[in-house]
Structure formats: C-alpha cells, structure tokens
Kinemage of the C-alpha trace (Angstrom):
@kinemage 1
@onewidth
@group {chain A} dominant
@subgroup {mainchain}
@vectorlist {calphas} color= white
{ca met a 1} P 113.236 110.903 96.823
{ca lys a 2} L 116.248 110.848 99.137
{ca leu a 3} L 115.038 113.971 100.946
{ca phe a 4} L 111.708 112.403 101.948
{ca leu a 5} L 113.414 109.191 103.009
{ca leu a 6} L 115.773 111.204 105.220
{ca leu a 7} L 112.908 113.304 106.610
{ca gly a 8} L 111.102 110.050 107.404
{ca ile a 9} L 114.153 108.613 109.135
{ca ile a 10} L 114.704 111.770 111.189
{ca asn a 11} L 111.042 111.955 112.171
{ca gly a 12} L 111.003 108.281 113.077
{ca phe a 13} L 113.936 108.852 115.418
{ca leu a 14} L 112.281 111.956 116.889
{ca ser a 15} L 108.974 110.108 117.381
{ca val a 16} L 110.657 107.427 119.448
{ca ala a 17} L 112.739 109.938 121.419
{ca leu a 18} L 109.792 112.253 122.098
{ca gly a 19} L 107.588 109.306 123.024
{ca ala a 20} L 110.155 108.134 125.557
{ca phe a 21} L 110.594 111.664 126.889
{ca gly a 22} L 106.841 112.028 127.313
{ca ala a 23} L 106.548 108.694 129.112
{ca his a 24} L 109.532 109.168 131.410
{ca gly a 25} L 110.560 112.822 131.463
{ca leu a 26} L 107.157 114.462 131.669
{ca glu a 27} L 105.429 112.004 133.987
{ca gly a 28} L 104.340 113.856 137.119
{ca lys a 29} L 105.357 117.211 135.627
{ca ile a 30} L 102.287 117.810 133.470
{ca ser a 31} L 98.669 116.672 133.825
{ca lys a 32} L 97.367 113.335 132.559
{ca ser a 33} L 95.371 115.256 129.955
{ca ala a 34} L 98.542 116.987 128.755
{ca ile a 35} L 100.337 113.607 128.610
{ca ala a 36} L 97.482 112.282 126.437
{ca thr a 37} L 97.908 115.294 124.137
{ca trp a 38} L 101.663 114.627 123.971
{ca glu a 39} L 100.977 110.982 123.087
{ca lys a 40} L 98.564 112.063 120.327
{ca ala a 41} L 101.335 114.219 118.863
{ca val a 42} L 103.799 111.304 118.977
{ca asn a 43} L 101.296 108.941 117.337
{ca tyr a 44} L 100.488 111.302 114.477
{ca gln a 45} L 104.164 112.065 113.966
{ca met a 46} L 104.956 108.357 113.670
{ca phe a 47} L 101.995 107.641 111.355
{ca his a 48} L 103.111 110.387 109.034
{ca thr a 49} L 106.741 109.361 109.315
{ca met a 50} L 105.607 106.167 107.581
{ca ala a 51} L 103.814 108.283 104.966
{ca leu a 52} L 107.061 110.193 104.319
{ca leu a 53} L 108.929 106.926 103.844
{ca val a 54} L 106.259 105.585 101.463
{ca thr a 55} L 106.388 108.871 99.551
{ca gly a 56} L 110.155 108.597 99.165
{ca ile a 57} L 109.872 105.007 97.954
{ca leu a 58} L 107.080 105.838 95.486
{ca met a 59} L 109.184 108.652 94.045
{ca met a 60} L 111.449 105.921 92.670
{ca lys a 61} L 108.507 104.857 90.479
{ca ala a 62} L 107.680 108.302 89.110
{ca asn a 63} L 108.846 111.681 90.287
{ca ser a 64} L 105.760 113.855 89.805
{ca ala a 65} L 104.854 117.179 91.369
{ca gly a 66} L 101.887 115.517 93.081
{ca ile a 67} L 103.963 112.998 95.005
{ca met a 68} L 106.489 115.679 95.907
{ca trp a 69} L 103.714 117.883 97.329
{ca ala a 70} L 102.267 114.917 99.202
{ca gly a 71} L 105.617 114.550 100.970
{ca trp a 72} L 105.780 118.240 101.806
{ca met a 73} L 102.220 118.188 103.140
{ca phe a 74} L 103.072 115.241 105.403
{ca phe a 75} L 106.190 117.056 106.629
{ca phe a 76} L 104.408 120.400 107.192
{ca gly a 77} L 101.591 118.508 108.885
{ca ile a 78} L 104.043 116.928 111.322
{ca ile a 79} L 105.493 120.323 112.179
{ca leu a 80} L 102.140 122.077 112.538
{ca phe a 81} L 100.026 119.279 114.047
{ca ser a 82} L 102.488 117.432 116.254
{ca gly a 83} L 104.688 120.449 116.919
{ca ser a 84} L 101.784 122.566 118.118
{ca leu a 85} L 100.534 119.747 120.352
{ca tyr a 86} L 103.999 119.256 121.888
{ca ile a 87} L 104.174 122.941 122.742
{ca tyr a 88} L 100.552 123.143 123.898
{ca ser a 89} L 100.845 120.114 126.174
{ca thr a 90} L 103.867 121.570 127.965
{ca thr a 91} L 102.806 125.238 128.102
{ca ala a 92} L 98.961 125.148 128.062
{ca ile a 93} L 99.029 128.186 125.753
{ca lys a 94} L 95.799 127.767 123.784
{ca thr a 95} L 97.120 129.649 120.744
{ca phe a 96} L 99.232 126.611 119.902
{ca ala a 97} L 96.182 124.347 120.001
{ca met a 98} L 94.583 126.556 117.343
{ca ile a 99} L 97.442 125.752 114.938
{ca thr a 100} L 96.825 122.003 115.209
{ca pro a 101} L 93.896 121.847 112.734
{ca ile a 102} L 96.030 123.496 110.045
{ca gly a 103} L 98.449 120.590 110.407
{ca gly a 104} L 95.517 118.179 110.207
{ca val a 105} L 94.424 119.755 106.915
{ca ala a 106} L 97.983 119.420 105.605
{ca phe a 107} L 97.852 115.703 106.470
{ca leu a 108} L 94.546 115.323 104.620
{ca ile a 109} L 95.912 117.097 101.542
{ca gly a 110} L 98.978 114.839 101.652
{ca trp a 111} L 96.798 111.724 101.712
{ca ile a 112} L 94.680 113.001 98.798
{ca leu a 113} L 97.801 113.751 96.770
{ca leu a 114} L 99.284 110.356 97.611
{ca gly a 115} L 96.066 108.612 96.560
{ca thr a 116} L 95.940 110.593 93.328
{ca phe a 117} L 99.518 109.589 92.562
{ca val a 118} L 98.750 105.904 93.182
{ca val a 119} L 95.698 106.014 90.886
{ca lys a 120} L 97.619 107.769 88.083
{ca his a 121} L 100.999 106.043 88.252
{ca leu a 122} L 100.574 102.540 89.663
C-alpha cells in the first residue's frame, strides 16, 4: 500500500516538473509536434499517477494480488508509455515510439485489474 502511494507521489511530482520543463525548457528547441508528444506523455503520466494513488488507498481495504498487479501495471505503463514518448519527442528515434503501445497495454491491464478488484471487494 505504502509503496504505491509513494510511487504516486513521486510520479505526481515528476509530472508537474516534466510538464513545466516541456512548456518552458523545450519551447523553441523541438518542433510543435514533438511538444504535443511531450504533453501527451505528461498527461498520461498524471492520469496514471492518480490511478497509483487510488490503488494504494484501495489496498487498505483488501490487499489482493489483483490490486497489487494493477498498481504495477500502472507503474510499468508510466515508464513504458510516458518514458518512451519523452525520449522520442526529444530524440526523434522511432524505436522509442514503438515501445509506447506496450505501455498502453499495461495501462489497460491495470484498469481491468482495478475494475475486477472493485467488483470483488467493494
């Protein structure tokens, strides 16, 4: 429980910092398209930061393997989806863009696991 709350807090901080960096530090240094990609990464990181926090809170209700895996899927999704988009937007190396869908699938699995937990335990 505490781990996912801390991961949520850290990712929330990073989302705000990376959003500010994209808006102020990258402006004029990368294309508008790359800035839009950066912003997409920030948005998905923040959305799933909230999912990590909800996961940590729900673990207080019942600590099942399903809710634990939901948290890990959200965390891995942030790394793979947002992380690959951050790198792609600043380097334009297409290989990183090919990793992004794997992160998206991790997000989807996390949401399914979270929904399953809610149906079973709440």
